[in-house]
N, C-alpha and C positions, 0 to 999 in steps of 0.2 A: 690451512695455515694463513695467518695474516702477516703482512709486511708493512711496517710503518717507518717513515723517515722523519716524522714530525713529533716533537716532544709533546705538544698539545694533544695530538691524536692518541699516542700510546698512553698518556696519563688518563685520558678519558676511558680507554679500554680497561686499564688496570683498576680504576675506581669502580667501574661497573662490575668487574669480576669480584672485587672485595665486598661489594654490597651483597653479592650472592653467597658470600662466605667461602670463596675459593682461595686456596693458598697459592702463592707465587714463588716459583723457583727461577733463579736467574743464573745464566752462564755468560759472562762477559768474554768476548773474543775479539781478535783483530782480523778475523776471517782466515782464508787459506785453511779451511777446516780439514782435520784429519781424525784418526781414531782416538787420539787423546782428547780432543774436544768432544767427540761423540760419547766417550765414556762419561764425561761430565753431564751431558744431556741425559743419558740413561739414568744416572743417579738422581737428577732432578725429577725426571718422570716417575721414578720409583718412590719419591718422597713428597711430591707436591702435586697440586691439581693442574696448574698451568705452568708451562715452561717457556721462558722468554730467553732468547739468545740475542745478544747485541753483536753486531759486526761493524767495527769502527777502528780504522787504523789511526791511532792517536798520535798526532804529530808532536805533542809536548813531551813525550817520553823518549824521543829519539834525539841523540846528541849530534853535533857537527860531524860530518863525514860518516854517519851511520846510514842504514839502508832504508830510510823512510820512502824515498822516491821509487826504489825498485821493489819494495815489499809487495808481495802478491796480492792482487785485488781481483776477485771474480765472484761478484755478488750472486749471479745467476747459478753458478755451480754450488756455492755455499748454501743458497736457499733450497736447492734441490736436495742436498744432503740433509738439511734440517727437516724438510718435508717428509722424506723417507723415514726419519727417526721419530716422527710424530711431534716435532716442536710445534707449539701453538702460535707463537709470535716471534718474528724476527724484527729487531729494531736496528735499522741501518741509516743513521743520520749522516748528513754532510758535515764537513768540518765547520762550516759557518753556522750550522744549527747548534753544535756543541760548544763552539767558542765564538759568540757574537763579538762584534767590534767593541773595543775598549774594555774587554774583560780584564780585571786587575786582581782578582783574589785567587790564590793557589793554596794547596794543602802541602805542608812540609812535615817531615818526621825527623827528630833530632838525635836519636840514639841508635835504633836498630839499623838504620841506613848508612852508618858511617863506614862499615866494613864491606867486603866482597864487591858486589856490583855497584853499591853506593860509592865506593872508593874509586872504582875504575870507570864509572859512567856518571859523572857529576850531573845532577839535575834529573836523572832518570826517574827516581822514585817520587819526586815531587810531581812529575808529569803523570805517573801511574796513579798516585793517590788522588790527585785532582780529578782525573777523568772517572775513576771508580766512585769517588764521592758524588760526582755529578750523576752518574748512572744509577747509583743507589737511590738518590733523591728522585730521579725520574721514574724508575721502575718500582720502587718501594717493595722490594722482595721480602718474603719471609725467610727464605734460605738462599744463599749464594754458594756457587760451586767453583772451586779452583783446583788446579793440578799440583801435585807434589813437586813436579820438575822445577817450578818457579818458587822454591822454598822460601827464599828471603822475601819475595813479594807477598807470599801467603802470610808470613809472620807479621809483616808490616801492616797489611790490610787487617789482620786480626786485631792488631793494636789500635788501628784507627777506629774500627767498629766499637771497641771498648771505650777509647778515650773520647770519641765524639758522640757516644750514646746512640749509635744506630741500633735499631731493634731488628737485627738480622742474625740468623744462625749461619755460621761459616762451616762449610763442609769441604774437607780436603780429600781428593781422590788420588790413589796411587798412580805413579808415573806409568804410562803405557809405552811399551818398547817394541822395536822391530824384532824380528826373529833372532838377530845377532846381538841384541842388548842395547842398541843405540836408542836413546830416548827420542820419541817422536817429537818433531818440531817442524814448523813451517819452513824454517831456514835450512832444513836438511836438503831441500831441493836445489839449493845453491851449490852443493858439493859436486865436484867432478867425480868421475868414476874412480879414480885413484884415491881421492880424498874420502870417498864413501867407504872404500875398503879399509882405510885407516881408522875411521871414526869410532868403530866399536871398541877400540882400545881404551876409551874413557871408561866405559862400563867394566871392561875386563880388569883394568887397573883398580877400580873401586872394589871389585869382587876380591881381588888379591889382598887389598887392605883389610877387608872384612874377614877374610880367612885368617890373616895374621892376628887380628883382634880376637877372634874366637879361640885361637891357639894360645892366647894369653898376653900378646903384645899390646901395650897401651900407650907407649911413648910416641907422641906425635911426630917427633923428628925422624924416627925410624920408619913410621908408617908413611910419612910424606916422601921420604927417599924411595920407598918401594913403589909408590905411585909415579913419581917422577921418572923412574927407570923405564916405565911402560910408555909414558907420554912423550916419546921422541919420534921424530920423523921429518921429512922434508916439508918445508913451508908450514911448520907447526910451531905455535908460540903459546906457552902456558900463560894465561892471564892471571889466574890464581889457583892455588890449592889451599883451602882453609878448613881447619877443624874448629868449630865454634859451638858454644852452648846454644841450644835451640831457643831458649827463652830470651837470652840477652844478646845473642849474636856476637858476643865477645870471644876472642880467640882463646883456646885452651891448650895446655901443654900435655895433658893426659886425657885419653879418651875414656868416657864413662857412658852409662845409659843416658840418652838424651843429647849426646853429642851429634852434631851434623857435620858430615864431610861434604863440602861444596867445591865444585870444580868448574872453571871456565877456561876454555881453550879456543884459540883462533886457528882454524885450519884454512890456510889461504886467507880469503877475505871473509870467511864465515865464522861467526862466534857461536860456539856450542856450550851449553851449561848442563850440569847434571848434579845429582847429590844422592847420598844415602844417609839414613838415620841409624845410629847404633842403638841396640844390637840388631835390630831388624831392618827391613828394607822399606818400611812404611811408617807413617806417623801413627802414634797411639791415639 
């Protein structure tokens, strides 16, 4: 497995691979790798010749008072996990490599990012799109792999690929969960023992909503109340519970096929997100 921290070096490697006719799969991450990331790696290895994993904690997607400084960083451990999974290349640039002095161009999205995390985390998606666009240009992948847990991010990146004419196929991999339903996230490690016991309520509540939907209930106000009743506890604050159309990310009053239920909850200082798509639990 090769590890690069230079844009020039990884571009040289990619160009040589493409001359040989090899396809490139790309898994962008911020490190602190877990089984959710490794599921993306396995999908890439099953669909492309060379798998590239980027490990970069992107400062531009963190807002004031968010967890950029304390975000886990362990390149040695992450690299070992990648090596075991058969990753071909790890790209781990420094911040100064990705954002040279006097950078002044950013990528912004004006419609899909107005709701949900775009509303509660101003500037977040501009940071995400800018770094992903830069990584796409550096890695030049044939396929890029993202997890369903970050549903709004996935939809916005899908739109960017279309609108900016990236020649990349986007693959969405179902959310990987703990034994009790909690969606895997690097931020789960921030939870105290008591908070970790509470956290599976998010998935339990969404499952309750799904059961009500399958029984015939489609009224968003009733379904939201059912979920709110589950998401109560000490030091728990619901950031949002939103039912949106998957394509437009506009809020809906009635649930139908293609509706996404998205949830964000702060448990202590830790922000957890999750989602399900109706009527199934994965994207079509």
